[in-house]
MMTF fields as JSON, N, C-alpha, C and O atoms, coordinates in Angstrom:
{
  "mmtfVersion": "1.0.0",
  "mmtfProducer": "UNKNOWN",
  "numBonds": 515,
  "numAtoms": 516,
  "numGroups": 129,
  "numChains": 1,
  "numModels": 1,
  "chainsPerModel": [1],
  "groupsPerChain": [129],
  "chainIdList": ["A"],
  "bondAtomList": [4, 2, 8, 6, 12, 10, 16, 14, 20, 18, 24, 22, 28, 26, 32, 30, 36, 34, 40, 38, 44, 42, 48, 46, 52, 50, 56, 54, 60, 58, 64, 62, 68, 66, 72, 70, 76, 74, 80, 78, 84, 82, 88, 86, 92, 90, 96, 94, 100, 98, 104, 102, 108, 106, 112, 110, 116, 114, 120, 118, 124, 122, 128, 126, 132, 130, 136, 134, 140, 138, 144, 142, 148, 146, 152, 150, 156, 154, 160, 158, 164, 162, 168, 166, 172, 170, 176, 174, 180, 178, 184, 182, 188, 186, 192, 190, 196, 194, 200, 198, 204, 202, 208, 206, 212, 210, 216, 214, 220, 218, 224, 222, 228, 226, 232, 230, 236, 234, 240, 238, 244, 242, 248, 246, 252, 250, 256, 254, 260, 258, 264, 262, 268, 266, 272, 270, 276, 274, 280, 278, 284, 282, 288, 286, 292, 290, 296, 294, 300, 298, 304, 302, 308, 306, 312, 310, 316, 314, 320, 318, 324, 322, 328, 326, 332, 330, 336, 334, 340, 338, 344, 342, 348, 346, 352, 350, 356, 354, 360, 358, 364, 362, 368, 366, 372, 370, 376, 374, 380, 378, 384, 382, 388, 386, 392, 390, 396, 394, 400, 398, 404, 402, 408, 406, 412, 410, 416, 414, 420, 418, 424, 422, 428, 426, 432, 430, 436, 434, 440, 438, 444, 442, 448, 446, 452, 450, 456, 454, 460, 458, 464, 462, 468, 466, 472, 470, 476, 474, 480, 478, 484, 482, 488, 486, 492, 490, 496, 494, 500, 498, 504, 502, 508, 506, 512, 510],
  "bondOrderList": [1, 1, 1, 1, 1, 1, 1, 1, 1, 1, 1, 1, 1, 1, 1, 1, 1, 1, 1, 1, 1, 1, 1, 1, 1, 1, 1, 1, 1, 1, 1, 1, 1, 1, 1, 1, 1, 1, 1, 1, 1, 1, 1, 1, 1, 1, 1, 1, 1, 1, 1, 1, 1, 1, 1, 1, 1, 1, 1, 1, 1, 1, 1, 1, 1, 1, 1, 1, 1, 1, 1, 1, 1, 1, 1, 1, 1, 1, 1, 1, 1, 1, 1, 1, 1, 1, 1, 1, 1, 1, 1, 1, 1, 1, 1, 1, 1, 1, 1, 1, 1, 1, 1, 1, 1, 1, 1, 1, 1, 1, 1, 1, 1, 1, 1, 1, 1, 1, 1, 1, 1, 1, 1, 1, 1, 1, 1, 1],
  "groupList": [{"groupName": "MET", "atomNameList": ["N", "CA", "C", "O"], "elementList": ["N", "C", "C", "O"], "formalChargeList": [0, 0, 0, 0], "bondAtomList": [1, 0, 2, 1, 3, 2], "bondOrderList": [1, 1, 2], "singleLetterCode": "M", "chemCompType": "L-PEPTIDE LINKING"}, {"groupName": "THR", "atomNameList": ["N", "CA", "C", "O"], "elementList": ["N", "C", "C", "O"], "formalChargeList": [0, 0, 0, 0], "bondAtomList": [1, 0, 2, 1, 3, 2], "bondOrderList": [1, 1, 2], "singleLetterCode": "T", "chemCompType": "L-PEPTIDE LINKING"}, {"groupName": "ARG", "atomNameList": ["N", "CA", "C", "O"], "elementList": ["N", "C", "C", "O"], "formalChargeList": [0, 0, 0, 0], "bondAtomList": [1, 0, 2, 1, 3, 2], "bondOrderList": [1, 1, 2], "singleLetterCode": "R", "chemCompType": "L-PEPTIDE LINKING"}, {"groupName": "SER", "atomNameList": ["N", "CA", "C", "O"], "elementList": ["N", "C", "C", "O"], "formalChargeList": [0, 0, 0, 0], "bondAtomList": [1, 0, 2, 1, 3, 2], "bondOrderList": [1, 1, 2], "singleLetterCode": "S", "chemCompType": "L-PEPTIDE LINKING"}, {"groupName": "ILE", "atomNameList": ["N", "CA", "C", "O"], "elementList": ["N", "C", "C", "O"], "formalChargeList": [0, 0, 0, 0], "bondAtomList": [1, 0, 2, 1, 3, 2], "bondOrderList": [1, 1, 2], "singleLetterCode": "I", "chemCompType": "L-PEPTIDE LINKING"}, {"groupName": "LEU", "atomNameList": ["N", "CA", "C", "O"], "elementList": ["N", "C", "C", "O"], "formalChargeList": [0, 0, 0, 0], "bondAtomList": [1, 0, 2, 1, 3, 2], "bondOrderList": [1, 1, 2], "singleLetterCode": "L", "chemCompType": "L-PEPTIDE LINKING"}, {"groupName": "LYS", "atomNameList": ["N", "CA", "C", "O"], "elementList": ["N", "C", "C", "O"], "formalChargeList": [0, 0, 0, 0], "bondAtomList": [1, 0, 2, 1, 3, 2], "bondOrderList": [1, 1, 2], "singleLetterCode": "K", "chemCompType": "L-PEPTIDE LINKING"}, {"groupName": "VAL", "atomNameList": ["N", "CA", "C", "O"], "elementList": ["N", "C", "C", "O"], "formalChargeList": [0, 0, 0, 0], "bondAtomList": [1, 0, 2, 1, 3, 2], "bondOrderList": [1, 1, 2], "singleLetterCode": "V", "chemCompType": "L-PEPTIDE LINKING"}, {"groupName": "PHE", "atomNameList": ["N", "CA", "C", "O"], "elementList": ["N", "C", "C", "O"], "formalChargeList": [0, 0, 0, 0], "bondAtomList": [1, 0, 2, 1, 3, 2], "bondOrderList": [1, 1, 2], "singleLetterCode": "F", "chemCompType": "L-PEPTIDE LINKING"}, {"groupName": "HIS", "atomNameList": ["N", "CA", "C", "O"], "elementList": ["N", "C", "C", "O"], "formalChargeList": [0, 0, 0, 0], "bondAtomList": [1, 0, 2, 1, 3, 2], "bondOrderList": [1, 1, 2], "singleLetterCode": "H", "chemCompType": "L-PEPTIDE LINKING"}, {"groupName": "ALA", "atomNameList": ["N", "CA", "C", "O"], "elementList": ["N", "C", "C", "O"], "formalChargeList": [0, 0, 0, 0], "bondAtomList": [1, 0, 2, 1, 3, 2], "bondOrderList": [1, 1, 2], "singleLetterCode": "A", "chemCompType": "L-PEPTIDE LINKING"}, {"groupName": "GLU", "atomNameList": ["N", "CA", "C", "O"], "elementList": ["N", "C", "C", "O"], "formalChargeList": [0, 0, 0, 0], "bondAtomList": [1, 0, 2, 1, 3, 2], "bondOrderList": [1, 1, 2], "singleLetterCode": "E", "chemCompType": "L-PEPTIDE LINKING"}, {"groupName": "PRO", "atomNameList": ["N", "CA", "C", "O"], "elementList": ["N", "C", "C", "O"], "formalChargeList": [0, 0, 0, 0], "bondAtomList": [1, 0, 2, 1, 3, 2], "bondOrderList": [1, 1, 2], "singleLetterCode": "P", "chemCompType": "L-PEPTIDE LINKING"}, {"groupName": "ASP", "atomNameList": ["N", "CA", "C", "O"], "elementList": ["N", "C", "C", "O"], "formalChargeList": [0, 0, 0, 0], "bondAtomList": [1, 0, 2, 1, 3, 2], "bondOrderList": [1, 1, 2], "singleLetterCode": "D", "chemCompType": "L-PEPTIDE LINKING"}, {"groupName": "TRP", "atomNameList": ["N", "CA", "C", "O"], "elementList": ["N", "C", "C", "O"], "formalChargeList": [0, 0, 0, 0], "bondAtomList": [1, 0, 2, 1, 3, 2], "bondOrderList": [1, 1, 2], "singleLetterCode": "W", "chemCompType": "L-PEPTIDE LINKING"}, {"groupName": "ASN", "atomNameList": ["N", "CA", "C", "O"], "elementList": ["N", "C", "C", "O"], "formalChargeList": [0, 0, 0, 0], "bondAtomList": [1, 0, 2, 1, 3, 2], "bondOrderList": [1, 1, 2], "singleLetterCode": "N", "chemCompType": "L-PEPTIDE LINKING"}, {"groupName": "GLN", "atomNameList": ["N", "CA", "C", "O"], "elementList": ["N", "C", "C", "O"], "formalChargeList": [0, 0, 0, 0], "bondAtomList": [1, 0, 2, 1, 3, 2], "bondOrderList": [1, 1, 2], "singleLetterCode": "Q", "chemCompType": "L-PEPTIDE LINKING"}, {"groupName": "TYR", "atomNameList": ["N", "CA", "C", "O"], "elementList": ["N", "C", "C", "O"], "formalChargeList": [0, 0, 0, 0], "bondAtomList": [1, 0, 2, 1, 3, 2], "bondOrderList": [1, 1, 2], "singleLetterCode": "Y", "chemCompType": "L-PEPTIDE LINKING"}, {"groupName": "GLY", "atomNameList": ["N", "CA", "C", "O"], "elementList": ["N", "C", "C", "O"], "formalChargeList": [0, 0, 0, 0], "bondAtomList": [1, 0, 2, 1, 3, 2], "bondOrderList": [1, 1, 2], "singleLetterCode": "G", "chemCompType": "PEPTIDE LINKING"}, {"groupName": "CYS", "atomNameList": ["N", "CA", "C", "O"], "elementList": ["N", "C", "C", "O"], "formalChargeList": [0, 0, 0, 0], "bondAtomList": [1, 0, 2, 1, 3, 2], "bondOrderList": [1, 1, 2], "singleLetterCode": "C", "chemCompType": "L-PEPTIDE LINKING"}],
  "groupTypeList": [0, 1, 2, 3, 4, 3, 2, 5, 5, 6, 7, 8, 5, 7, 5, 4, 3, 8, 1, 9, 7, 10, 2, 10, 11, 10, 2, 12, 13, 3, 14, 6, 11, 0, 11, 3, 8, 9, 15, 0, 7, 1, 3, 4, 8, 16, 3, 10, 11, 11, 15, 13, 5, 15, 12, 5, 6, 11, 3, 10, 2, 9, 5, 7, 5, 6, 10, 2, 16, 14, 16, 6, 10, 4, 7, 12, 12, 2, 17, 1, 18, 2, 9, 4, 6, 16, 1, 5, 5, 16, 4, 3, 16, 5, 19, 11, 3, 4, 13, 2, 10, 7, 6, 16, 18, 2, 3, 11, 11, 7, 5, 5, 18, 5, 5, 11, 15, 5, 9, 15, 1, 17, 9, 6, 4, 7, 12, 17, 19],
  "groupIdList": [1, 2, 3, 4, 5, 6, 7, 8, 9, 10, 11, 12, 13, 14, 15, 16, 17, 18, 19, 20, 21, 22, 23, 24, 25, 26, 27, 28, 29, 30, 31, 32, 33, 34, 35, 36, 37, 38, 39, 40, 41, 42, 43, 44, 45, 46, 47, 48, 49, 50, 51, 52, 53, 54, 55, 56, 57, 58, 59, 60, 61, 62, 63, 64, 65, 66, 67, 68, 69, 70, 71, 72, 73, 74, 75, 76, 77, 78, 79, 80, 81, 82, 83, 84, 85, 86, 87, 88, 89, 90, 91, 92, 93, 94, 95, 96, 97, 98, 99, 100, 101, 102, 103, 104, 105, 106, 107, 108, 109, 110, 111, 112, 113, 114, 115, 116, 117, 118, 119, 120, 121, 122, 123, 124, 125, 126, 127, 128, 129],
  "secStructList": [7, 2, 2, 2, 2, 2, 2, 2, 2, 2, 2, 2, 2, 2, 2, 2, 2, 2, 2, 2, 2, 2, 2, 2, 2, 2, 1, 7, 1, 7, 7, 2, 2, 2, 2, 2, 2, 2, 2, 2, 2, 2, 2, 2, 2, 2, 2, 2, 2, 6, 6, 7, 7, 2, 2, 2, 2, 2, 2, 2, 2, 2, 2, 2, 2, 2, 2, 2, 2, 2, 2, 2, 1, 7, 7, 7, 4, 4, 4, 7, 1, 6, 2, 2, 2, 2, 2, 2, 2, 2, 2, 2, 2, 2, 2, 2, 2, 2, 2, 2, 2, 2, 2, 6, 6, 7, 7, 2, 2, 2, 2, 2, 2, 2, 2, 2, 2, 2, 2, 2, 2, 2, 2, 2, 2, 1, 6, 6, 7],
  "xCoordList": [-13.956, -15.096, -15.866, -17.097, -15.154, -15.793, -16.63, -17.709, -16.112, -16.876, -18.165, -19.207, -18.116, -19.316, -20.349, -21.551, -19.886, -20.815, -21.413, -22.613, -20.582, -21.054, -22.072, -23.107, -21.773, -22.686, -23.996, -25.076, -23.897, -25.08, -25.935, -27.163, -25.296, -25.996, -26.719, -27.86, -26.079, -26.718, -27.939, -28.988, -27.797, -28.922, -30.066, -31.227, -29.738, -30.738, -31.463, -32.69, -30.732, -31.33, -32.228, -33.286, -31.803, -32.625, -33.93, -34.998, -33.85, -35.054, -36.003, -37.218, -35.446, -36.277, -36.946, -38.122, -36.215, -36.757, -37.93, -38.969, -37.776, -38.841, -40.055, -41.194, -39.819, -40.915, -41.694, -42.925, -40.98, -41.634, -42.485, -43.615, -41.969, -42.712, -43.929, -45.013, -43.767, -44.889, -45.991, -47.172, -45.622, -46.63, -47.351, -48.569, -46.628, -47.241, -48.232, -49.295, -47.896, -48.805, -49.984, -51.076, -49.806, -50.873, -51.854, -52.924, -51.516, -52.397, -52.767, -52.197, -53.708, -54.082, -54.715, -55.306, -54.573, -55.109, -56.628, -57.245, -57.222, -58.663, -59.345, -58.727, -60.615, -61.494, -62.619, -63.572, -62.511, -63.369, -64.851, -65.656, -65.231, -66.645, -67.163, -68.298, -66.311, -66.678, -66.821, -67.775, -65.871, -65.907, -67.133, -67.755, -67.475, -68.649, -69.92, -70.788, -70.02, -71.173, -71.22, -72.272, -70.085, -70.015, -70.441, -71.185, -69.976, -70.346, -71.857, -72.446, -72.466, -73.905, -74.647, -75.56, -74.252, -74.925, -74.727, -75.649, -73.56, -73.295, -74.257, -74.836, -74.414, -75.324, -76.755, -77.453, -77.188, -78.543, -78.718, -79.732, -77.74, -77.828, -77.87, -78.635, -77.055, -77.046, -78.395, -78.882, -78.989, -80.316, -81.352, -82.218, -81.256, -82.203, -82.077, -83.079, -80.868, -80.675, -81.357, -81.671, -81.582, -82.273, -83.75, -84.42, -84.247, -85.644, -86.045, -87.208, -85.09, -85.378, -85.091, -83.934, -86.128, -85.956, -86.108, -86.053, -86.297, -86.43, -85.207, -85.37, -83.98, -82.818, -82.823, -82.445, -83.246, -83.333, -84.387, -84.147, -85.529, -86.623, -86.271, -86.605, -85.595, -85.257, -84.121, -84.026, -83.266, -82.093, -82.023, -80.961, -83.134, -83.136, -82.695, -81.909, -83.183, -82.804, -81.321, -80.635, -80.841, -79.421, -78.539, -77.434, -79.033, -78.323, -78.147, -77.09, -79.18, -79.094, -77.997, -77.196, -77.965, -76.958, -75.546, -74.632, -75.364, -74.043, -73.628, -72.47, -74.567, -74.267, -73.872, -72.94, -74.572, -74.233, -72.86, -72.096, -72.551, -71.219, -70.145, -69.122, -70.376, -69.411, -69.284, -68.181, -70.404, -70.399, -69.615, -68.959, -69.682, -69.013, -67.543, -66.797, -67.14, -65.77, -64.756, -65.083, -63.536, -62.432, -62.124, -61.961, -62.047, -61.777, -60.276, -59.486, -59.872, -58.442, -57.903, -58.632, -56.646, -56.057, -56.166, -56.254, -56.162, -56.219, -57.579, -57.724, -58.574, -59.904, -60.154, -61.219, -59.193, -59.333, -60.209, -60.416, -60.701, -61.541, -62.738, -63.263, -63.147, -64.265, -65.567, -66.463, -65.673, -66.936, -67.185, -68.319, -66.182, -66.333, -67.399, -68.33, -67.273, -68.237, -69.647, -70.614, -69.763, -71.076, -71.667, -72.865, -70.844, -71.328, -71.722, -72.704, -70.972, -71.348, -72.688, -73.496, -72.916, -74.212, -75.319, -76.379, -75.082, -76.074, -76.367, -77.517, -75.33, -75.516, -76.387, -77.299, -76.116, -76.941, -78.388, -79.311, -78.582, -79.934, -80.66, -81.853, -79.949, -80.558, -80.947, -82.002, -80.106, -80.425, -81.667, -82.51, -81.768, -82.962, -84.197, -85.272, -84.06, -85.175, -85.601, -86.792, -84.633, -84.938, -85.682, -86.679, -85.209, -85.854, -87.302, -88.21, -87.51, -88.872, -89.754, -90.908, -89.189, -89.957, -90.365, -91.48, -89.474, -89.787, -90.907, -91.868, -90.783, -91.806, -93.153, -94.193, -93.151, -94.394, -94.969, -96.055, -94.239, -94.715, -94.704, -95.553, -93.732, -93.644, -93.379, -92.939, -93.649, -93.532, -92.08, -91.13, -91.96, -90.625, -89.9, -88.683, -90.638, -90.047, -89.407, -88.303, -90.095, -89.552, -88.312, -87.3, -88.4, -87.255, -86.044, -84.919, -86.276, -85.173, -84.552, -83.334, -85.373, -84.863, -83.994, -82.941, -84.438, -83.653, -82.341, -81.289, -82.422, -81.216, -80.222, -79.016, -80.708, -79.834, -79.173, -77.987, -79.942, -79.407, -78.321, -77.286, -78.565, -77.559, -76.293, -75.186, -76.451, -75.314, -74.485, -73.259, -75.164, -74.462, -73.773, -72.68, -74.395, -73.797, -72.571, -71.562, -72.653, -71.504, -70.294, -69.16, -70.554, -69.448, -68.824, -67.824, -69.389, -68.722, -67.499, -66.523, -67.558, -66.432, -65.508, -64.29, -66.077, -65.3, -65.71, -66.606, -65.061, -65.522, -65.312, -65.954, -64.454, -64.119, -64.341, -63.557, -65.392, -65.695, -66.551, -66.912],
  "yCoordList": [87.923, 87.301, 86.453, 86.423, 85.776, 84.947, 85.803, 85.396, 87.02, 87.912, 88.353, 88.412, 88.659, 89.129, 88.004, 88.253, 86.779, 85.648, 85.436, 85.199, 85.523, 85.364, 86.453, 86.178, 87.665, 88.791, 88.603, 88.829, 88.193, 87.955, 86.839, 86.932, 85.798, 84.705, 85.185, 84.79, 86.026, 86.571, 87.411, 87.296, 88.251, 89.082, 88.182, 88.426, 87.164, 86.234, 85.545, 85.438, 85.084, 84.417, 85.363, 84.962, 86.609, 87.607, 87.833, 87.912, 87.936, 88.131, 86.937, 87.106, 85.75, 84.558, 84.57, 84.228, 84.956, 85.029, 86.006, 85.678, 87.2, 88.195, 87.695, 87.928, 87.026, 86.488, 85.462, 85.443, 84.607, 83.589, 84.228, 83.797, 85.227, 85.936, 86.622, 86.569, 87.259, 87.947, 86.963, 87.268, 85.802, 84.792, 84.306, 84.126, 84.093, 83.619, 84.646, 84.276, 85.936, 86.972, 87.13, 87.474, 86.896, 87.074, 85.913, 86.02, 84.808, 83.644, 83.296, 82.377, 84.019, 83.713, 82.329, 81.837, 81.729, 80.384, 80.357, 79.32, 81.483, 81.44, 82.704, 83.745, 82.551, 83.651, 83.542, 82.791, 84.296, 84.065, 84.18, 83.441, 85.086, 85.227, 83.993, 83.561, 83.442, 82.231, 81.073, 80.3, 80.958, 79.871, 79.967, 78.955, 81.181, 81.391, 80.994, 80.315, 81.423, 81.068, 79.551, 78.927, 78.98, 77.543, 76.732, 75.761, 77.122, 76.4, 76.403, 75.387, 77.541, 77.649, 76.798, 76.049, 76.917, 76.18, 74.672, 73.897, 74.257, 72.834, 72.26, 71.192, 72.97, 72.521, 72.435, 71.454, 73.456, 73.479, 72.355, 71.656, 72.19, 71.194, 69.78, 68.94, 69.515, 68.183, 67.863, 66.737, 68.855, 68.652, 68.395, 67.534, 69.142, 68.975, 67.586, 67.003, 67.052, 65.702, 64.651, 63.554, 65.005, 64.108, 64.494, 64.134, 65.234, 65.684, 66.608, 66.64, 67.353, 68.334, 69.731, 70.146, 70.441, 71.792, 72.881, 74.068, 72.489, 73.497, 74.403, 75.615, 73.859, 74.764, 75.795, 76.948, 75.378, 76.319, 77.385, 78.578, 76.947, 77.887, 78.86, 80.043, 78.355, 79.178, 80.162, 81.202, 79.836, 80.688, 81.309, 81.767, 81.327, 81.855, 83.32, 83.705, 84.125, 85.549, 85.704, 86.535, 84.921, 84.98, 84.54, 85.052, 83.596, 83.139, 84.291, 84.433, 85.103, 86.283, 87.222, 87.718, 87.46, 88.364, 87.822, 88.578, 86.526, 85.904, 86.031, 86.321, 85.817, 85.92, 87.35, 87.563, 88.318, 89.729, 90.093, 90.811, 89.6, 89.851, 89.273, 89.911, 88.087, 87.436, 88.205, 88.397, 88.641, 89.38, 90.691, 91.108, 91.335, 92.622, 92.48, 93.459, 91.277, 91.054, 91.191, 91.048, 91.467, 91.527, 90.108, 89.193, 89.946, 88.632, 88.356, 89.112, 87.277, 86.942, 86.651, 86.151, 86.961, 86.777, 85.361, 85.186, 84.366, 82.996, 82.648, 81.618, 83.493, 83.299, 84.295, 84.908, 84.443, 85.397, 84.832, 83.624, 85.72, 85.332, 86.257, 86.733, 86.495, 87.407, 86.879, 87.654, 85.58, 84.99, 85.113, 84.925, 85.417, 85.409, 86.401, 86.02, 87.649, 88.672, 88.343, 88.51, 87.877, 87.519, 86.336, 86.315, 85.37, 84.204, 84.584, 84.062, 85.483, 85.954, 86.69, 86.565, 87.443, 88.111, 87.064, 87.198, 86.036, 84.967, 84.272, 83.945, 84.051, 83.415, 84.293, 83.792, 85.586, 86.507, 86.492, 86.463, 86.51, 86.501, 85.195, 85.204, 84.086, 82.802, 82.755, 82.226, 83.301, 83.344, 84.205, 83.868, 85.308, 86.153, 85.403, 85.535, 84.627, 83.821, 82.771, 82.519, 82.17, 81.182, 81.855, 81.326, 83.01, 83.736, 84.088, 83.918, 84.575, 84.908, 83.659, 83.683, 82.572, 81.328, 80.825, 80.336, 80.946, 80.536, 81.419, 80.916, 82.719, 83.656, 83.433, 83.652, 83.002, 82.749, 81.364, 81.03, 80.562, 79.223, 78.262, 77.377, 78.45, 77.589, 76.14, 75.865, 75.237, 73.8, 73.39, 74.087, 72.227, 71.683, 71.402, 71.559, 70.994, 70.718, 71.986, 71.937, 73.099, 74.376, 74.764, 75.173, 74.633, 74.988, 74.11, 74.603, 72.816, 71.913, 72.261, 72.184, 72.636, 73.033, 74.273, 74.347, 75.249, 76.471, 76.178, 76.715, 75.325, 74.96, 74.215, 74.444, 73.338, 72.612, 73.58, 73.455, 74.531, 75.54, 76.37, 76.674, 76.729, 77.468, 76.635, 77.146, 75.376, 74.473, 74.397, 74.496, 74.22, 74.129, 75.44, 75.429, 76.549, 77.854, 78.083, 78.608, 77.696, 77.805, 77.058, 77.53, 75.917, 75.099, 75.657, 75.122, 76.699, 77.399, 78.139, 78.332, 78.55, 79.245, 78.243, 78.303, 77.343, 76.37, 74.972, 74.363, 74.468, 73.221, 71.963, 70.952, 71.971, 70.7, 70.682, 70.085, 71.324, 71.273, 70.078, 69.859],
  "zCoordList": [45.434, 44.829, 45.844, 45.823, 46.715, 47.728, 48.672, 49.103, 48.996, 49.859, 49.197, 49.851, 47.934, 47.238, 47.131, 47.223, 46.939, 46.9, 48.281, 48.418, 49.288, 50.66, 51.004, 51.611, 50.617, 50.874, 50.114, 50.66, 48.869, 48.052, 48.658, 48.668, 49.157, 49.796, 51.053, 51.292, 51.855, 53.053, 52.695, 53.328, 51.683, 51.235, 50.77, 51.098, 50.023, 49.525, 50.686, 50.667, 51.68, 52.832, 53.631, 54.117, 53.763, 54.458, 53.694, 54.301, 52.379, 51.565, 51.68, 51.786, 51.657, 51.818, 53.188, 53.31, 54.198, 55.543, 55.614, 56.186, 55.041, 55.026, 54.244, 54.648, 53.157, 52.352, 53.148, 53.113, 53.864, 54.679, 55.776, 56.008, 56.437, 57.487, 56.891, 57.471, 55.754, 55.106, 54.734, 54.898, 54.243, 53.901, 55.138, 55.116, 56.201, 57.442, 57.976, 58.474, 57.88, 58.348, 57.408, 57.86, 56.136, 55.153, 55.144, 54.545, 55.794, 55.816, 57.248, 57.836, 57.802, 59.184, 59.26, 58.299, 60.416, 60.593, 60.643, 60.399, 60.954, 61.127, 60.606, 60.382, 60.434, 60.074, 61.086, 60.882, 62.19, 63.355, 63.037, 63.604, 62.146, 61.797, 61.052, 61.25, 60.199, 59.489, 60.467, 60.39, 61.384, 62.355, 63.254, 63.577, 63.653, 64.497, 63.753, 64.303, 62.504, 61.676, 61.467, 61.606, 61.138, 60.877, 62.097, 61.967, 63.275, 64.494, 64.7, 65.069, 64.459, 64.633, 63.601, 63.948, 62.339, 61.273, 61.453, 61.201, 61.878, 62.092, 63.129, 62.931, 64.216, 65.266, 64.748, 65.003, 64.026, 63.463, 62.442, 62.446, 61.584, 60.518, 61.098, 60.625, 62.115, 62.729, 63.362, 63.269, 64.002, 64.588, 63.499, 63.645, 62.418, 61.312, 60.694, 60.28, 60.628, 60.099, 60.97, 60.509, 62.236, 63.172, 63.291, 64.259, 62.292, 62.225, 63.367, 63.767, 63.885, 64.933, 64.384, 64.304, 64.013, 63.467, 64.525, 64.204, 65.778, 66.833, 66.95, 67.088, 66.901, 66.955, 65.819, 66.022, 64.639, 63.516, 63.803, 63.617, 64.249, 64.522, 65.645, 65.579, 66.671, 67.832, 67.558, 68.21, 66.598, 66.384, 64.989, 64.57, 64.275, 62.906, 62.872, 62.006, 63.787, 63.803, 64.126, 63.531, 65.049, 65.413, 64.244, 64.063, 63.462, 62.275, 61.28, 60.665, 61.13, 60.255, 60.747, 59.955, 62.042, 62.608, 62.407, 62.079, 62.601, 62.373, 60.907, 60.607, 60.01, 58.575, 58.214, 57.437, 58.772, 58.493, 59.046, 58.401, 60.233, 60.803, 59.898, 59.649, 59.418, 58.536, 57.235, 56.723, 56.706, 55.443, 55.558, 54.603, 56.716, 56.924, 57.322, 57.317, 57.662, 58.144, 57.011, 55.833, 57.402, 56.44, 55.97, 56.777, 54.668, 54.086, 54.15, 53.584, 54.838, 54.887, 53.482, 52.625, 53.257, 51.929, 51.369, 50.153, 52.224, 51.687, 51.102, 50.443, 51.335, 50.768, 49.642, 49.568, 48.794, 47.706, 46.603, 46.494, 45.814, 44.691, 44.603, 45.609, 43.388, 43.175, 43.748, 44.083, 43.861, 44.296, 45.794, 46.233, 46.581, 48.042, 48.504, 49.213, 48.117, 48.567, 48.089, 48.832, 46.847, 46.303, 47.068, 47.352, 47.396, 48.129, 49.553, 50.081, 50.177, 51.514, 51.475, 52.396, 50.426, 50.25, 50.11, 50.721, 49.319, 49.151, 50.478, 50.773, 51.272, 52.574, 53.468, 54.125, 53.498, 54.295, 53.826, 54.64, 52.528, 51.975, 52.295, 52.597, 52.229, 52.575, 54.053, 54.404, 54.904, 56.333, 56.578, 57.408, 55.855, 55.969, 55.473, 56.058, 54.412, 53.91, 54.932, 55.115, 55.585, 56.632, 57.771, 58.262, 58.191, 59.288, 58.919, 59.733, 57.703, 57.256, 57.222, 57.651, 56.704, 56.612, 57.999, 58.18, 58.964, 60.336, 60.884, 61.466, 60.701, 61.21, 60.542, 61.163, 59.288, 58.552, 58.832, 58.358, 59.603, 59.935, 58.755, 58.649, 57.874, 56.692, 57.099, 58.216, 56.189, 56.466, 56.721, 56.362, 57.357, 57.611, 56.301, 56.213, 55.303, 53.989, 53.413, 52.872, 53.529, 53.038, 53.837, 53.269, 55.152, 56.003, 55.703, 55.627, 55.532, 55.201, 53.846, 53.682, 52.896, 51.583, 51.667, 51.035, 52.451, 52.63, 53.361, 53.014, 54.368, 55.123, 54.243, 54.339, 53.401, 52.476, 51.492, 51.188, 51.007, 50.093, 50.791, 50.197, 52.049, 52.828, 52.978, 52.809, 53.29, 53.453, 52.169, 52.205, 51.042, 49.758, 49.387, 48.819, 49.698, 49.405, 50.274, 49.803, 51.53, 52.442, 51.868, 51.951, 51.303, 50.786, 49.502, 49.023, 48.952, 47.851, 48.374, 47.649, 49.631, 50.259, 50.939, 50.774, 51.686, 52.445, 51.986, 52.57, 50.951, 50.347, 51.164, 50.878, 52.157, 52.799, 54.297, 55.035, 54.751, 56.192, 56.501, 57.657]
}
């Protein structure tokens, strides 16, 4: 009986070990497309808070490309939820709206409103950045 308990305990420990490894692999530390997009938006947003919209105007097209890359990327398991893909689509669309607004020479007020909307939409995915 002691052998069977010992064997059962070993099997149990092996299963726990595999589960732990599987969880670690299923939860990557990063989502590189998100981080790349976030770094760009953070820089633009900080400049805008200081009333400098030149970084936004100069990189609006690149922002669209970053958003599309993020939208097409594989979603890591820790970011599950039905809203993720829809929110990524909204982010891409907002970036396209910003790019159009820049090309049309829209007012700073309009650009700031679009940027704020992008910021709030981003936080639907990553609430605590």
